[in-house]
C-alpha positions in Angstrom: 91.9 120.5 85.3 91.8 119.8 88.8 91.9 115.9 89.6 89.5 114.7 92.4 90.3 112.0 94.5 88.5 110.2 96.9 90.0 108.2 99.7 87.9 106.1 102.1 89.6 104.7 105.2 87.8 101.2 105.6 85.3 100.7 108.9 84.2 102.7 111.4 85.5 103.8 114.9 86.0 101.3 117.5 82.7 100.7 119.7 80.3 101.1 116.6 79.6 98.5 114.1 82.0 97.5 111.3 84.9 99.0 113.4 87.7 96.1 111.8 89.6 93.5 113.4 92.4 94.1 116.1 95.5 92.0 116.3 99.1 92.3 118.2 97.1 95.7 120.2 97.1 97.4 116.3 93.3 98.1 115.0 92.3 98.1 111.5 89.9 101.3 111.6 92.9 103.2 113.4 95.6 102.3 110.9 93.3 103.0 107.5 92.0 106.3 109.2 95.7 107.8 109.3 97.4 106.3 106.7 94.5 108.1 104.8 94.9 111.4 106.6 98.6 110.8 105.8 97.4 110.6 102.2 95.1 113.3 102.2 97.8 115.8 103.3 100.3 114.8 100.7 97.9 115.3 97.8 96.5 118.4 99.0 99.8 119.8 99.5 99.6 120.0 95.2 97.0 122.5 93.9 96.2 120.3 90.7 94.3 117.8 93.3 91.3 117.8 95.2 90.8 115.1 97.9 87.7 114.2 100.3 87.6 112.1 102.8 85.1 109.2 103.6 85.8 109.9 107.2 87.3 113.3 108.0 87.7 112.7 111.4 88.7 109.8 113.8 85.2 109.5 114.9 83.2 109.7 111.7 80.4 107.2 111.3 79.4 106.0 107.9 76.1 104.2 107.9 74.0 102.4 110.7 74.9 98.8 109.4 78.3 97.2 107.5 75.6 97.2 104.2 74.9 101.1 104.4 78.2 102.2 105.3 79.5 100.6 102.2 76.9 102.0 99.8 77.3 105.8 101.5 80.8 105.5 101.1 80.2 104.3 97.3 77.6 107.2 97.0 79.4 110.1 98.4 82.3 109.1 95.8 79.5 109.0 93.1 77.8 112.3 94.0 81.0 114.1 93.9 81.8 113.1 91.3 85.4 111.4 92.2 87.9 111.1 89.3 89.5 108.0 91.3 88.6 106.3 94.5 91.4 105.0 96.6 90.3 102.2 99.7 92.7 101.9 102.3 92.1 98.7 104.2 94.2 96.3 106.3 94.1 92.8 105.9 93.5 89.8 108.2 94.2 86.3 108.0 93.7 83.3 110.2 96.8 82.2 108.9 99.5 84.1 110.7 102.5 83.6 108.3 100.1 85.4 105.5 101.7 88.8 104.9 102.6 91.5 102.3 100.6 94.0 100.8 97.8 93.4 97.4 95.8 96.2 95.8 92.6 94.8 94.4 91.0 96.1 91.0 87.5 95.1 89.4 89.3 93.6 86.2 92.9 93.4 85.4 94.4 94.7 82.4 92.6 98.0 82.8 93.4 102.1 83.7 92.6 100.7 87.5 94.9 98.0 87.2 98.0 100.4 85.9 97.1 102.3 89.2 97.2 99.6 91.4 100.1 98.4 90.3 102.4 102.0 90.6 100.8 101.9 94.4 101.6 98.3 95.0 105.2 99.2 93.7 105.6 102.5 95.9 104.4 100.5 99.0 106.7 97.8 98.4 109.7 100.0 97.7 108.4 102.7 100.9 107.5 99.9 103.2 109.4 96.6 102.3 106.7 94.4 102.6 106.0 91.3 100.3 104.5 92.2 96.8 101.2 90.0 96.4 100.1 91.5 93.1 97.4 93.1 91.9 94.3 91.2 91.9 91.1 91.1 90.5 87.7 90.7 92.1 84.6 91.7 90.4 82.3 91.0 93.3 83.4 93.6 96.0 80.8 96.0 96.2 83.1 99.3 96.1 84.8 97.9 92.7 81.2 96.9 91.3 79.3 100.0 91.8 81.6 103.1 91.6 81.5 105.2 88.7 85.4 106.0 88.4 88.6 103.8 88.3 88.9 102.0 92.0 91.5 100.1 93.8 91.4 98.6 96.9 94.7 98.9 98.6 95.6 96.1 101.1 98.3 98.0 102.8 100.1 94.9 105.3 98.4 92.1 107.3 97.8 92.8 111.1 97.7 88.9 111.5 101.1 88.5 110.7 103.7 89.9 113.4 105.7 91.6 111.0 103.4 93.2 109.3 101.7 94.5 112.3 104.9 96.3 113.5 104.9 98.3 110.1 101.1 98.8 110.6 102.0 100.4 113.7 105.2 102.5 112.8 104.9 103.4 108.9 101.9 104.8 108.5 103.1 108.1 106.8 105.5 105.8 104.5 102.4 103.7 103.4 100.6 107.3 102.7 104.1 108.6 101.0 104.5 104.7 99.2 100.5 105.1 97.6 101.0 109.0 96.8 104.1 108.1 94.8 102.5 105.7 92.7 99.3 107.6 92.1 102.0 110.8 90.6 103.5 108.3 88.4 100.6 106.7 87.3 99.1 110.2 85.9 102.8 110.9 84.6 103.3 113.7 87.3 106.4 111.5 89.2 
C-alpha cells in the first residue's frame, strides 16, 4: 500500500498576501518552498510513497487571503486524502537570541508526537540546530482541522543570525533530516 504524504510549504510567494517574514536577507517562503521541494524529491525516489505539495512551484499561490490559504491547504490534504501532513515553516521571533528547531502537534503522546520526535531528531543531527522539543498546540488551524496525523516543523529562526545562515545554506540537509525522521517513524530506516 502506498503511503500518501502531503507537504505544505508555509506562506505564499513574495509580493502576495501572507508571504511570510524576511530577516538577514532570508525569506521564509523561499526556504519553506525549497525544503518542501527537496523533501518531495527524496520521498518520490521510493515507490512506497506518493507526495503532493501545497505549492508545486515557487509561483503557486494558495487562497485569496491568509484564512482562505490555511483552509485550502487543509482541504487539499483532507480531500486527497493524505495519510500524513507535514508543514514546513521557518520561525520568527522578536528576540534575536532565540534559535533552534521545534515541531508542533495537536496533542502530545500520540502518533503525530512520535513522528514529530523522529523528524526533530533527524533535523538536529543533520543540520546541528538546537533541539527545542516537540510542542503541543491544539489551537493551530492545520493541527486542529486535518483528518490525518499532522506535524508543523519549525525549521529554525530566521531572526537568529546563526540559524538564518543554516536556513540559507542547508535547505537540502533540513529536508534530508525530515526524510530520515519520517523513515524511522514508519520503520523503513
